[in-house]
C-alpha positions as CSV (number, residue, x, y, z in Angstrom):
1,X,157.9,-18.3,170.8
2,X,156.7,-19.3,167.8
3,X,158.5,-17.9,164.2
4,X,156.7,-14.8,163.9
5,X,158.4,-11.5,161.7
6,X,161.9,-13.7,161.3
7,X,162.3,-13.7,165.3
8,X,162.0,-17.0,167.1
9,X,163.0,-18.6,170.3
10,X,166.4,-19.4,169.0
11,X,166.9,-15.6,168.9
12,X,165.6,-14.6,171.5
13,X,167.7,-17.1,173.8
14,X,170.7,-15.9,171.7
15,X,169.8,-12.6,172.7
16,X,169.5,-13.8,176.3
17,X,172.8,-15.3,176.6
18,X,174.7,-12.3,175.0
19,X,173.0,-10.2,177.5
20,X,174.4,-12.8,180.1
21,X,178.0,-12.3,178.9
22,X,178.2,-8.5,178.6
23,X,176.4,-8.3,181.8
24,X,179.4,-10.6,183.4
25,X,181.9,-8.6,181.8
26,X,180.3,-5.3,183.6
27,X,180.8,-7.1,186.8
28,X,184.1,-8.6,186.3
29,X,185.0,-4.7,185.4
30,X,183.9,-3.2,188.3
31,X,185.6,-6.0,190.6
32,X,188.8,-4.8,188.4
33,X,188.1,-1.2,189.4
34,X,188.1,-2.1,192.8
35,X,190.7,-4.1,193.0
36,X,193.1,-3.2,189.8
37,X,194.0,-7.2,189.4
38,X,194.4,-7.9,186.1
39,X,192.7,-11.6,186.1
40,X,189.2,-9.4,186.9
41,X,190.0,-7.5,183.6
42,X,190.8,-10.7,181.6
43,X,187.4,-11.9,182.8
44,X,185.5,-8.8,181.5
45,X,187.2,-9.0,177.7
46,X,186.5,-12.6,177.6
47,X,183.4,-12.0,178.6
48,X,182.8,-9.5,176.0
49,X,184.2,-11.6,173.5
50,X,181.5,-14.6,173.9
51,X,179.4,-11.6,173.8
52,X,180.6,-10.6,170.4
53,X,181.0,-14.3,169.6
54,X,177.3,-15.0,170.4
55,X,176.0,-11.8,169.0
56,X,177.7,-12.8,165.6
57,X,176.2,-16.3,165.6
58,X,172.7,-15.0,165.9
59,X,172.9,-12.0,163.4
60,X,174.6,-14.1,160.7
61,X,172.8,-17.0,161.0
62,X,175.2,-19.6,161.1
63,X,173.9,-23.1,161.5
64,X,176.6,-24.7,163.1
65,X,179.1,-22.2,164.6
66,X,181.7,-24.6,165.7
67,X,182.4,-24.7,161.6
68,X,182.7,-20.8,161.2
69,X,185.2,-18.8,161.6
70,X,183.7,-17.1,164.4
71,X,184.7,-20.3,166.6
72,X,187.8,-18.5,166.7
73,X,186.2,-15.9,168.6
74,X,185.3,-17.9,171.7
75,X,188.6,-19.5,171.0
76,X,190.3,-16.8,172.0
77,X,187.9,-15.6,174.8
78,X,188.9,-18.9,176.9
79,X,192.6,-18.6,175.7
80,X,192.4,-15.2,177.1
81,X,191.2,-17.1,180.4
82,X,193.7,-19.3,180.4
83,X,196.5,-17.0,179.9
84,X,195.1,-15.1,182.8
85,X,194.9,-17.7,185.1
86,X,198.3,-19.3,184.5
87,X,199.8,-15.8,184.8
88,X,198.1,-15.0,188.4
89,X,199.2,-18.5,189.3
90,X,202.9,-17.8,188.3
91,X,202.6,-14.4,190.4
92,X,201.5,-16.1,194.0
93,X,204.0,-18.5,193.2
94,X,206.9,-16.2,193.0
95,X,206.1,-14.1,196.2
């Protein structure tokens, strides 16, 4: 995919990654609806944060994402996952 009208391979792949994150979030939301386990809801929210992060990077045209404020969204997503896992393990240890 060559540069054509401002859209290139990087934009295409970035859109595919965004879509993948959003779909993963929907799957985790479905698992949460079935089980009502907060871990699945946390994963759904984290994947939607990752989708928003990837979309903002693509739309803003940021060349080095690790040096921008948008990186904090990714950090929030992974922090959410870590907190959810720790909470789940602490609850299992108390039972």
